[in-house]
C-alpha positions in Angstrom: 197.1 49.6 -71.4 200.6 51.1 -71.8 203.2 49.5 -74.0 206.8 50.4 -73.2 209.2 50.1 -76.1 212.9 50.2 -75.3 215.2 52.1 -77.6 212.3 53.7 -79.4 214.4 56.5 -80.9 216.7 54.0 -82.6 213.8 51.9 -83.8 211.9 54.9 -85.1 215.0 56.1 -87.0 215.4 52.6 -88.6 211.8 52.6 -89.7 212.0 56.1 -91.1 215.2 55.2 -93.0 213.5 52.1 -94.5 210.4 54.2 -95.6 212.6 56.9 -97.1 214.7 54.2 -99.0 211.5 52.6 -100.4 210.2 56.0 -101.4 213.4 57.0 -103.2 213.6 53.6 -105.0 209.9 54.0 -106.1 210.5 57.5 -107.4 213.8 56.6 -109.1 212.7 53.4 -110.8 210.8 55.0 -113.7 213.6 57.4 -114.3 216.2 54.6 -114.3 214.2 52.5 -116.7 213.7 55.5 -119.0 217.4 56.2 -119.1 218.1 52.5 -120.0 215.8 52.9 -123.1 216.9 56.5 -123.8 213.4 57.7 -123.0 212.1 59.3 -119.8 208.6 58.1 -119.3 205.9 60.8 -119.3 203.6 60.1 -116.4 200.5 61.5 -118.1 200.8 59.2 -121.2 201.5 55.9 -119.5 197.9 54.7 -119.7 196.6 56.6 -122.8 194.9 54.4 -125.3 195.6 54.5 -129.0 192.7 56.1 -130.9 191.5 54.1 -133.8 192.2 55.6 -137.2 189.0 54.4 -138.8 190.9 52.3 -141.4 190.3 48.5 -140.7 193.2 47.6 -143.0 195.8 49.8 -141.3 199.3 48.4 -141.8 202.5 49.4 -140.1 204.7 50.9 -142.7 208.0 50.2 -141.0 211.2 49.0 -142.6 211.1 45.3 -143.7 213.8 43.2 -142.1 215.3 40.0 -143.5 213.5 38.0 -140.8 210.1 39.5 -141.9 210.9 38.7 -145.5 211.7 35.1 -144.6 208.6 34.7 -142.6 206.5 36.1 -145.5 208.1 33.6 -147.9 207.4 30.8 -145.5 203.7 31.8 -145.1 203.3 31.9 -148.9 204.9 28.5 -149.4 202.8 27.1 -146.6 199.6 28.5 -148.2 200.6 27.0 -151.6 201.2 23.6 -150.0 197.7 23.5 -148.5 196.1 24.8 -151.7 197.7 22.0 -153.7 196.1 19.3 -151.6 
């Protein structure tokens, strides 16, 4: 069985252009997202797991914002409300 395709050069050029466009987009997407966050992703560390420190009471010692302070106050007041009843 023989299939004859008319304008095969033009169709092949369009298919190759689409494949190249998709490949360029797939390669540029991680770089563009990294530039938006001022970080270029390192491909080797995308899926690395965080190793446990062995301390079950590990706490993030970041700076405390006003929102975090208000949430803490709300939690304390809520606890006191339930302990009173």
